[in-house]
N, C-alpha and C positions, 0 to 999 in steps of 0.2 A: 503494499501500500503506499502511496506517496502522500507525505505531508508536507504542506508550503508552510516554513518558518522564516521570517525575517528576510523574505526575497530568496530562499533557497528550498530546494525541493528534498526531502529526507526519506530514504527507503526504507520504512519501518516493516520489514520483513519478518520470518520467523526467527531470525538471529538477533532482532531488535534494530534499532535505528542504526543507520549507516553513516558514513562522513556526508555532510552537505554537499550537495550538487548543485550547480548551477540550474536555474529552471529552464524549462525546453524554451531554447530561443534566446536564452540569456549568454552573455558572454562576459569574460572578466571585464571590469570597470562598465558594466552596464549600469543603467539608470536605477535600478534597484539596489545594486551594491552600493553605488553612490550615496542613494537616499540613505541606506542604512548606515554608512558612514558619517552621513549630516546628523543624523538621529542619536548616535552615540553621545552619552552623556560627555560633557567636558571635562578634562582633568581637574582634578580636586587641587586647588592652591591652598598651601599651607601657610597661615597667616602668622607672622611673628611682630612684636611690638616691644621696643625698648625705651627706655626712659634714660633722656639727658638730663642729669643733675648736676648743677654746678655748687660750688661753696662759693664764700665770700670773696675768695682770691681768684675766681674764674676756673677752678681746677674740675676736672669731671671725676664724678664717682663712678668707681669700675669696681665690681666684684668678681669673684673667681669661687668655683666649684670643686670638689675633690676630683670629679670627673672630667675637668677640663683638661682638654689636650694640651700638654707641654706646658702645663700651668699658667695657661693664658689667660687674660681677665676679658670681661664683656661689660656691657652697660647692664643695669638691672633689668629684669623682666625678659630680656632677649633670647629665651630658650624655646626651640622647636617643641610643640606639644604642652607646654606650661597654660595657664589657665591666662593667657594674654592675647587673644584672638580679636579682642574689642578693647575700647579704651578702659572700660570698668574692669576688667580683666587684668589689663596691664596695671591699674591702681592697686588692685587687691595682691596682685604679685610683688609690685614694688615695696608695698607696706609689709608683706610677709617677710622678704628677703632682708629688708634693710631698717622695719619699724618705721618709716618715714610715711604718714598719711598725705601724700601728695596728690595734686590734680594733673590731669594729663592735658596739655594744651595744644597749639599747635603743632601739625605734623612738619617736620624739617627735612627728613629723607624718605624715599620709597626706593626700595632697591629689591630689583626683581631679579631672581635666580632661576635660571632653566636648569631642570634636575628633575628628580623622581622621589618625591613629589616636586613640582614647581613650588617656590616661596616668594611671597611679598613680604618684606622687612619693612617695618614703617619705624622711624626714629621720632619720638615726641619729646618737644621740651616740657620738662616737668618742674622748673623753677630753680632760683637760686637760694640756698640755705646760708641763714645767718652763722657768724663763727660760733665755735663751741657746740654745735649740733650733735647729738649722740646718735650714734646707729645702734640698732639690735639686730644681730645677722641670724637669720633663721633660714635653712636651706642653701645659705652660701657659707663657705669657710673663712672668707678673707675680703677685705676691701682695701683699695687704695685711692687716694685723690692725686690725679694725674694732670700735670701741666700739659698742654697742648703739644709741646714738643717731645713729650715722654709716652705718648699713647701709641704711637708705632712698636717702640720696644717692649710694650707690656700686654698690647691687646691681639697680636696675630692678624689674622683675616678680618676682624671686625674694626682694625685700626682705620680702614679706608673710609668706612661708613660714620664712624665717630668724628673723624676731620672734616667730613661732609656736613655732619649736623653743625658743627663748631662754625663752619664758613655759612651756612644758611641762616644761624642764629644771629650772627655778626652782620650779614647783609641783608636780613628780612625776606630770605627767597626760599624755596622748595628745590632741594637737589633730588633730580631722577637719576637712578643709576640700574645699570642692568649686568648681571654677572660681575659687580665690582668697578664696573667703569662708567666713567661720568656719561651721560646721556644729554640731560636737559636741566636748565636752572630758570626758574619763573619767580618772578616777585610774588609774595606771600599776598592772598586776597583775604 
């Protein structure tokens, strides 16, 4: 018996379903196969959000987890799979990791990465802290306050994104990056 499924005929004979074969008259690249490709769900994009937090000296708050590759630091929040896919999740994650109840303000950087899964990483400005602010670490094992010229030394692959965020903050712009490469810079609106 032939059963049509998603534009393919399947022989459901005595041994069970066989390999899908193109329908009678259909060829590779036919309209039905093209429609099937168009109807396929889009790839799931993993959203990651990080918080750019500065102290009264303009230094960047960077955190490190025990599982960090080569002991590199990152911005608070910026872990794939963490509860930070939206700004409220980012604020909860930052408070959990640092004890700081901060609000997420404007987006400074949008960095798209092609991969499996593709990722969109957003860096939000979350404020400047007054001097002497205490941090309570949970889920991270160390933090540093980094001057802009020390970011590359301590933050590995995240350094370019952090440097772009500092530039966007200073210039009042949004920086677009793709696979770590600068794509566009626009005035923040």
